[in-house]
CHARMM internal coordinates of N, CA and C (Angstrom, degrees):
IC EDIT
DIST 1 N 1 CA 1.4325
DIST 1 CA 1 C 1.5826
ANGL 1 N 1 CA 1 C 102.68
DIST 1 C 2 N 1.3843
ANGL 1 CA 1 C 2 N 109.85
DIHE 1 N 1 CA 1 C 2 N 140.67
DIST 2 N 2 CA 1.4432
ANGL 1 C 2 N 2 CA 110.83
DIHE 1 CA 1 C 2 N 2 CA -178.97
DIST 2 CA 2 C 1.4627
ANGL 2 N 2 CA 2 C 111.43
DIHE 1 C 2 N 2 CA 2 C -92.49
DIST 2 C 3 N 1.2838
ANGL 2 CA 2 C 3 N 122.89
DIHE 2 N 2 CA 2 C 3 N 165.92
DIST 3 N 3 CA 1.4601
ANGL 2 C 3 N 3 CA 125.86
DIHE 2 CA 2 C 3 N 3 CA -174.80
DIST 3 CA 3 C 1.5651
ANGL 3 N 3 CA 3 C 111.89
DIHE 2 C 3 N 3 CA 3 C -62.34
DIST 3 C 4 N 1.4097
ANGL 3 CA 3 C 4 N 114.81
DIHE 3 N 3 CA 3 C 4 N -47.35
DIST 4 N 4 CA 1.5170
ANGL 3 C 4 N 4 CA 119.80
DIHE 3 CA 3 C 4 N 4 CA -176.91
DIST 4 CA 4 C 1.4612
ANGL 4 N 4 CA 4 C 114.20
DIHE 3 C 4 N 4 CA 4 C -100.31
DIST 4 C 5 N 1.2951
ANGL 4 CA 4 C 5 N 122.16
DIHE 4 N 4 CA 4 C 5 N -7.06
DIST 5 N 5 CA 1.4817
ANGL 4 C 5 N 5 CA 128.81
DIHE 4 CA 4 C 5 N 5 CA -176.46
DIST 5 CA 5 C 1.4270
ANGL 5 N 5 CA 5 C 115.47
DIHE 4 C 5 N 5 CA 5 C 68.07
DIST 5 C 6 N 1.2987
ANGL 5 CA 5 C 6 N 123.95
DIHE 5 N 5 CA 5 C 6 N -0.49
DIST 6 N 6 CA 1.5017
ANGL 5 C 6 N 6 CA 127.52
DIHE 5 CA 5 C 6 N 6 CA 171.05
DIST 6 CA 6 C 1.5181
ANGL 6 N 6 CA 6 C 105.34
DIHE 5 C 6 N 6 CA 6 C -100.27
DIST 6 C 7 N 1.3547
ANGL 6 CA 6 C 7 N 115.11
DIHE 6 N 6 CA 6 C 7 N 127.32
DIST 7 N 7 CA 1.4128
ANGL 6 C 7 N 7 CA 120.93
DIHE 6 CA 6 C 7 N 7 CA -178.88
DIST 7 CA 7 C 1.5663
ANGL 7 N 7 CA 7 C 106.67
DIHE 6 C 7 N 7 CA 7 C -90.08
DIST 7 C 8 N 1.3460
ANGL 7 CA 7 C 8 N 117.78
DIHE 7 N 7 CA 7 C 8 N 80.01
DIST 8 N 8 CA 1.4330
ANGL 7 C 8 N 8 CA 118.05
DIHE 7 CA 7 C 8 N 8 CA 178.47
DIST 8 CA 8 C 1.4897
ANGL 8 N 8 CA 8 C 108.48
DIHE 7 C 8 N 8 CA 8 C -116.76
DIST 8 C 9 N 1.3660
ANGL 8 CA 8 C 9 N 116.67
DIHE 8 N 8 CA 8 C 9 N 127.75
DIST 9 N 9 CA 1.4617
ANGL 8 C 9 N 9 CA 123.75
DIHE 8 CA 8 C 9 N 9 CA -177.25
DIST 9 CA 9 C 1.6072
ANGL 9 N 9 CA 9 C 105.74
DIHE 8 C 9 N 9 CA 9 C -93.82
DIST 9 C 10 N 1.3621
ANGL 9 CA 9 C 10 N 114.88
DIHE 9 N 9 CA 9 C 10 N 136.95
DIST 10 N 10 CA 1.4041
ANGL 9 C 10 N 10 CA 116.00
DIHE 9 CA 9 C 10 N 10 CA -179.18
DIST 10 CA 10 C 1.5457
ANGL 10 N 10 CA 10 C 115.21
DIHE 9 C 10 N 10 CA 10 C -61.72
DIST 10 C 11 N 1.3677
ANGL 10 CA 10 C 11 N 115.74
DIHE 10 N 10 CA 10 C 11 N -21.02
DIST 11 N 11 CA 1.4357
ANGL 10 C 11 N 11 CA 122.05
DIHE 10 CA 10 C 11 N 11 CA 175.27
DIST 11 CA 11 C 1.5638
ANGL 11 N 11 CA 11 C 110.61
DIHE 10 C 11 N 11 CA 11 C -69.72
DIST 11 C 12 N 1.2942
ANGL 11 CA 11 C 12 N 117.10
DIHE 11 N 11 CA 11 C 12 N -19.14
DIST 12 N 12 CA 1.4032
ANGL 11 C 12 N 12 CA 122.75
DIHE 11 CA 11 C 12 N 12 CA -174.54
DIST 12 CA 12 C 1.5438
ANGL 12 N 12 CA 12 C 115.28
DIHE 11 C 12 N 12 CA 12 C -80.75
DIST 12 C 13 N 1.3224
ANGL 12 CA 12 C 13 N 111.70
DIHE 12 N 12 CA 12 C 13 N -20.92
DIST 13 N 13 CA 1.4864
ANGL 12 C 13 N 13 CA 120.10
DIHE 12 CA 12 C 13 N 13 CA 179.57
DIST 13 CA 13 C 1.4919
ANGL 13 N 13 CA 13 C 108.68
DIHE 12 C 13 N 13 CA 13 C -106.07
DIST 13 C 14 N 1.3454
ANGL 13 CA 13 C 14 N 114.70
DIHE 13 N 13 CA 13 C 14 N 128.60
DIST 14 N 14 CA 1.4881
ANGL 13 C 14 N 14 CA 121.76
DIHE 13 CA 13 C 14 N 14 CA 179.84
DIST 14 CA 14 C 1.4823
ANGL 14 N 14 CA 14 C 107.31
DIHE 13 C 14 N 14 CA 14 C -121.68
DIST 14 C 15 N 1.3946
ANGL 14 CA 14 C 15 N 114.76
DIHE 14 N 14 CA 14 C 15 N 168.14
DIST 15 N 15 CA 1.3995
ANGL 14 C 15 N 15 CA 121.28
DIHE 14 CA 14 C 15 N 15 CA 179.94
DIST 15 CA 15 C 1.5616
ANGL 15 N 15 CA 15 C 107.71
DIHE 14 C 15 N 15 CA 15 C -66.82
DIST 15 C 16 N 1.3616
ANGL 15 CA 15 C 16 N 115.53
DIHE 15 N 15 CA 15 C 16 N 135.67
DIST 16 N 16 CA 1.3840
ANGL 15 C 16 N 16 CA 119.98
DIHE 15 CA 15 C 16 N 16 CA -176.37
DIST 16 CA 16 C 1.5600
ANGL 16 N 16 CA 16 C 115.47
DIHE 15 C 16 N 16 CA 16 C 98.28
DIST 16 C 17 N 1.3231
ANGL 16 CA 16 C 17 N 114.68
DIHE 16 N 16 CA 16 C 17 N -12.23
DIST 17 N 17 CA 1.5226
ANGL 16 C 17 N 17 CA 121.78
DIHE 16 CA 16 C 17 N 17 CA 176.15
DIST 17 CA 17 C 1.4995
ANGL 17 N 17 CA 17 C 106.70
DIHE 16 C 17 N 17 CA 17 C -78.15
DIST 17 C 18 N 1.3670
ANGL 17 CA 17 C 18 N 112.88
DIHE 17 N 17 CA 17 C 18 N 154.70
DIST 18 N 18 CA 1.4967
ANGL 17 C 18 N 18 CA 117.25
DIHE 17 CA 17 C 18 N 18 CA 177.26
DIST 18 CA 18 C 1.5634
ANGL 18 N 18 CA 18 C 103.14
DIHE 17 C 18 N 18 CA 18 C -122.19
DIST 18 C 19 N 1.3428
ANGL 18 CA 18 C 19 N 114.56
DIHE 18 N 18 CA 18 C 19 N 128.41
DIST 19 N 19 CA 1.4467
ANGL 18 C 19 N 19 CA 124.26
DIHE 18 CA 18 C 19 N 19 CA 172.43
DIST 19 CA 19 C 1.5199
ANGL 19 N 19 CA 19 C 109.74
DIHE 18 C 19 N 19 CA 19 C -92.45
DIST 19 C 20 N 1.2620
ANGL 19 CA 19 C 20 N 115.78
DIHE 19 N 19 CA 19 C 20 N 127.58
DIST 20 N 20 CA 1.4851
ANGL 19 C 20 N 20 CA 124.85
DIHE 19 CA 19 C 20 N 20 CA -174.89
DIST 20 CA 20 C 1.5268
ANGL 20 N 20 CA 20 C 112.22
DIHE 19 C 20 N 20 CA 20 C -123.80
DIST 20 C 21 N 1.3098
ANGL 20 CA 20 C 21 N 117.33
DIHE 20 N 20 CA 20 C 21 N 119.00
DIST 21 N 21 CA 1.4776
ANGL 20 C 21 N 21 CA 125.21
DIHE 20 CA 20 C 21 N 21 CA 176.43
DIST 21 CA 21 C 1.4736
ANGL 21 N 21 CA 21 C 105.68
DIHE 20 C 21 N 21 CA 21 C -134.79
DIST 21 C 22 N 1.3318
ANGL 21 CA 21 C 22 N 116.59
DIHE 21 N 21 CA 21 C 22 N 114.31
DIST 22 N 22 CA 1.4608
ANGL 21 C 22 N 22 CA 122.70
DIHE 21 CA 21 C 22 N 22 CA -177.87
DIST 22 CA 22 C 1.5820
ANGL 22 N 22 CA 22 C 107.36
DIHE 21 C 22 N 22 CA 22 C -95.87
DIST 22 C 23 N 1.3416
ANGL 22 CA 22 C 23 N 112.63
DIHE 22 N 22 CA 22 C 23 N 135.09
DIST 23 N 23 CA 1.4708
ANGL 22 C 23 N 23 CA 120.93
DIHE 22 CA 22 C 23 N 23 CA 179.86
DIST 23 CA 23 C 1.5645
ANGL 23 N 23 CA 23 C 107.07
DIHE 22 C 23 N 23 CA 23 C -53.61
DIST 23 C 24 N 1.2096
ANGL 23 CA 23 C 24 N 119.47
DIHE 23 N 23 CA 23 C 24 N 137.39
DIST 24 N 24 CA 1.4485
ANGL 23 C 24 N 24 CA 126.59
DIHE 23 CA 23 C 24 N 24 CA 179.57
DIST 24 CA 24 C 1.5187
ANGL 24 N 24 CA 24 C 115.75
DIHE 23 C 24 N 24 CA 24 C 79.00
DIST 24 C 25 N 1.3172
ANGL 24 CA 24 C 25 N 119.30
DIHE 24 N 24 CA 24 C 25 N -10.16
DIST 25 N 25 CA 1.4887
ANGL 24 C 25 N 25 CA 125.53
DIHE 24 CA 24 C 25 N 25 CA -178.94
DIST 25 CA 25 C 1.4875
ANGL 25 N 25 CA 25 C 107.32
DIHE 24 C 25 N 25 CA 25 C -97.39
DIST 25 C 26 N 1.2867
ANGL 25 CA 25 C 26 N 121.12
DIHE 25 N 25 CA 25 C 26 N 134.46
DIST 26 N 26 CA 1.5174
ANGL 25 C 26 N 26 CA 121.50
DIHE 25 CA 25 C 26 N 26 CA 178.37
DIST 26 CA 26 C 1.5270
ANGL 26 N 26 CA 26 C 109.50
DIHE 25 C 26 N 26 CA 26 C -83.53
DIST 26 C 27 N 1.3023
ANGL 26 CA 26 C 27 N 122.78
DIHE 26 N 26 CA 26 C 27 N -8.92
DIST 27 N 27 CA 1.4294
ANGL 26 C 27 N 27 CA 124.06
DIHE 26 CA 26 C 27 N 27 CA -173.90
DIST 27 CA 27 C 1.5922
ANGL 27 N 27 CA 27 C 112.43
DIHE 26 C 27 N 27 CA 27 C -89.04
DIST 27 C 28 N 1.2731
ANGL 27 CA 27 C 28 N 114.96
DIHE 27 N 27 CA 27 C 28 N 137.23
DIST 28 N 28 CA 1.4756
ANGL 27 C 28 N 28 CA 122.45
DIHE 27 CA 27 C 28 N 28 CA 177.08
DIST 28 CA 28 C 1.5462
ANGL 28 N 28 CA 28 C 103.78
DIHE 27 C 28 N 28 CA 28 C -111.76
DIST 28 C 29 N 1.3292
ANGL 28 CA 28 C 29 N 116.18
DIHE 28 N 28 CA 28 C 29 N 132.70
DIST 29 N 29 CA 1.4819
ANGL 28 C 29 N 29 CA 119.74
DIHE 28 CA 28 C 29 N 29 CA -175.69
DIST 29 CA 29 C 1.5803
ANGL 29 N 29 CA 29 C 104.22
DIHE 28 C 29 N 29 CA 29 C -128.97
DIST 29 C 30 N 1.4398
ANGL 29 CA 29 C 30 N 112.58
DIHE 29 N 29 CA 29 C 30 N 140.33
DIST 30 N 30 CA 1.2990
ANGL 29 C 30 N 30 CA 120.63
DIHE 29 CA 29 C 30 N 30 CA 171.30
DIST 30 CA 30 C 1.5055
ANGL 30 N 30 CA 30 C 110.07
DIHE 29 C 30 N 30 CA 30 C -112.83
DIST 30 C 31 N 1.3487
ANGL 30 CA 30 C 31 N 121.03
DIHE 30 N 30 CA 30 C 31 N 115.25
DIST 31 N 31 CA 1.3836
ANGL 30 C 31 N 31 CA 124.50
DIHE 30 CA 30 C 31 N 31 CA -176.28
DIST 31 CA 31 C 1.5565
ANGL 31 N 31 CA 31 C 110.59
DIHE 30 C 31 N 31 CA 31 C -94.61
DIST 31 C 32 N 1.2708
ANGL 31 CA 31 C 32 N 114.04
DIHE 31 N 31 CA 31 C 32 N 121.44
DIST 32 N 32 CA 1.4838
ANGL 31 C 32 N 32 CA 120.81
DIHE 31 CA 31 C 32 N 32 CA -174.11
DIST 32 CA 32 C 1.5541
ANGL 32 N 32 CA 32 C 103.99
DIHE 31 C 32 N 32 CA 32 C -112.35
DIST 32 C 33 N 1.2920
ANGL 32 CA 32 C 33 N 117.56
DIHE 32 N 32 CA 32 C 33 N 178.58
DIST 33 N 33 CA 1.4653
ANGL 32 C 33 N 33 CA 125.53
DIHE 32 CA 32 C 33 N 33 CA -175.46
DIST 33 CA 33 C 1.5156
ANGL 33 N 33 CA 33 C 108.72
DIHE 32 C 33 N 33 CA 33 C -55.69
DIST 33 C 34 N 1.2482
ANGL 33 CA 33 C 34 N 124.04
DIHE 33 N 33 CA 33 C 34 N -45.63
DIST 34 N 34 CA 1.4284
ANGL 33 C 34 N 34 CA 128.21
DIHE 33 CA 33 C 34 N 34 CA -171.33
DIST 34 CA 34 C 1.5301
ANGL 34 N 34 CA 34 C 113.17
DIHE 33 C 34 N 34 CA 34 C -133.83
DIST 34 C 35 N 1.3737
ANGL 34 CA 34 C 35 N 120.80
DIHE 34 N 34 CA 34 C 35 N 12.94
DIST 35 N 35 CA 1.4017
ANGL 34 C 35 N 35 CA 124.50
DIHE 34 CA 34 C 35 N 35 CA -173.21
DIST 35 CA 35 C 1.6905
ANGL 35 N 35 CA 35 C 109.38
DIHE 34 C 35 N 35 CA 35 C -149.31
DIST 35 C 36 N 1.2041
ANGL 35 CA 35 C 36 N 114.83
DIHE 35 N 35 CA 35 C 36 N 144.96
DIST 36 N 36 CA 1.4672
ANGL 35 C 36 N 36 CA 119.39
DIHE 35 CA 35 C 36 N 36 CA 166.14
DIST 36 CA 36 C 1.4681
ANGL 36 N 36 CA 36 C 111.96
DIHE 35 C 36 N 36 CA 36 C -114.55
DIST 36 C 37 N 1.3714
ANGL 36 CA 36 C 37 N 120.86
DIHE 36 N 36 CA 36 C 37 N 119.85
DIST 37 N 37 CA 1.4671
ANGL 36 C 37 N 37 CA 123.08
DIHE 36 CA 36 C 37 N 37 CA 179.93
DIST 37 CA 37 C 1.5606
ANGL 37 N 37 CA 37 C 105.88
DIHE 36 C 37 N 37 CA 37 C -102.12
DIST 37 C 38 N 1.3882
ANGL 37 CA 37 C 38 N 114.56
DIHE 37 N 37 CA 37 C 38 N 124.91
DIST 38 N 38 CA 1.4484
ANGL 37 C 38 N 38 CA 118.52
DIHE 37 CA 37 C 38 N 38 CA 179.34
DIST 38 CA 38 C 1.5496
ANGL 38 N 38 CA 38 C 110.36
DIHE 37 C 38 N 38 CA 38 C -107.93
DIST 38 C 39 N 1.3769
ANGL 38 CA 38 C 39 N 114.17
DIHE 38 N 38 CA 38 C 39 N 141.12
DIST 39 N 39 CA 1.4988
ANGL 38 C 39 N 39 CA 118.45
DIHE 38 CA 38 C 39 N 39 CA 172.76
DIST 39 CA 39 C 1.4851
ANGL 39 N 39 CA 39 C 106.03
DIHE 38 C 39 N 39 CA 39 C -123.76
DIST 39 C 40 N 1.3394
ANGL 39 CA 39 C 40 N 116.44
DIHE 39 N 39 CA 39 C 40 N 134.22
DIST 40 N 40 CA 1.4339
ANGL 39 C 40 N 40 CA 121.64
DIHE 39 CA 39 C 40 N 40 CA 176.63
DIST 40 CA 40 C 1.5135
ANGL 40 N 40 CA 40 C 107.74
DIHE 39 C 40 N 40 CA 40 C -94.17
DIST 40 C 41 N 1.3217
ANGL 40 CA 40 C 41 N 118.27
DIHE 40 N 40 CA 40 C 41 N 164.41
DIST 41 N 41 CA 1.3542
ANGL 40 C 41 N 41 CA 126.80
DIHE 40 CA 40 C 41 N 41 CA 178.05
DIST 41 CA 41 C 1.4636
ANGL 41 N 41 CA 41 C 109.07
DIHE 40 C 41 N 41 CA 41 C -85.67
DIST 41 C 42 N 1.3705
ANGL 41 CA 41 C 42 N 118.28
DIHE 41 N 41 CA 41 C 42 N 133.26
DIST 42 N 42 CA 1.5198
ANGL 41 C 42 N 42 CA 123.51
DIHE 41 CA 41 C 42 N 42 CA -176.70
DIST 42 CA 42 C 1.4676
ANGL 42 N 42 CA 42 C 103.32
DIHE 41 C 42 N 42 CA 42 C -118.52
DIST 42 C 43 N 1.3481
ANGL 42 CA 42 C 43 N 113.85
DIHE 42 N 42 CA 42 C 43 N 142.77
DIST 43 N 43 CA 1.5146
ANGL 42 C 43 N 43 CA 127.53
DIHE 42 CA 42 C 43 N 43 CA 169.77
DIST 43 CA 43 C 1.5645
ANGL 43 N 43 CA 43 C 110.12
DIHE 42 C 43 N 43 CA 43 C -135.95
DIST 43 C 44 N 1.2829
ANGL 43 CA 43 C 44 N 115.63
DIHE 43 N 43 CA 43 C 44 N 118.03
DIST 44 N 44 CA 1.4185
ANGL 43 C 44 N 44 CA 116.93
DIHE 43 CA 43 C 44 N 44 CA 178.44
DIST 44 CA 44 C 1.5757
ANGL 44 N 44 CA 44 C 115.44
DIHE 43 C 44 N 44 CA 44 C 58.93
DIST 44 C 45 N 1.3788
ANGL 44 CA 44 C 45 N 112.56
DIHE 44 N 44 CA 44 C 45 N 30.61
DIST 45 N 45 CA 1.4330
ANGL 44 C 45 N 45 CA 118.59
DIHE 44 CA 44 C 45 N 45 CA -176.82
DIST 45 CA 45 C 1.4831
ANGL 45 N 45 CA 45 C 119.98
DIHE 44 C 45 N 45 CA 45 C 82.44
DIST 45 C 46 N 1.3331
ANGL 45 CA 45 C 46 N 114.66
DIHE 45 N 45 CA 45 C 46 N -1.31
DIST 46 N 46 CA 1.4610
ANGL 45 C 46 N 46 CA 123.46
DIHE 45 CA 45 C 46 N 46 CA -175.07
DIST 46 CA 46 C 1.5417
ANGL 46 N 46 CA 46 C 105.39
DIHE 45 C 46 N 46 CA 46 C -103.12
DIST 46 C 47 N 1.4233
ANGL 46 CA 46 C 47 N 120.36
DIHE 46 N 46 CA 46 C 47 N 122.64
DIST 47 N 47 CA 1.4464
ANGL 46 C 47 N 47 CA 121.55
DIHE 46 CA 46 C 47 N 47 CA 174.50
DIST 47 CA 47 C 1.4727
ANGL 47 N 47 CA 47 C 112.53
DIHE 46 C 47 N 47 CA 47 C -74.51
DIST 47 C 48 N 1.3175
ANGL 47 CA 47 C 48 N 118.22
DIHE 47 N 47 CA 47 C 48 N 140.11
DIST 48 N 48 CA 1.5423
ANGL 47 C 48 N 48 CA 123.68
DIHE 47 CA 47 C 48 N 48 CA 174.61
DIST 48 CA 48 C 1.5282
ANGL 48 N 48 CA 48 C 104.40
DIHE 47 C 48 N 48 CA 48 C -115.92
DIST 48 C 49 N 1.3330
ANGL 48 CA 48 C 49 N 117.97
DIHE 48 N 48 CA 48 C 49 N 133.68
DIST 49 N 49 CA 1.3508
ANGL 48 C 49 N 49 CA 124.02
DIHE 48 CA 48 C 49 N 49 CA 178.87
DIST 49 CA 49 C 1.4844
ANGL 49 N 49 CA 49 C 112.28
DIHE 48 C 49 N 49 CA 49 C -118.41
END
COOR INIT
IC SEED 1 N 1 CA 1 C
IC BUILD
């Protein structure tokens, strides 16, 4: 189990990217120039959306 439950690799985030986490929403999003990368919350191996 990871400490924060979002599997985000530091190599995935670059300068100029925006990290979005909305209150009450379990999804974490990384907005890049031409792509949006989404990470769901995991608990005991089960993804929650």
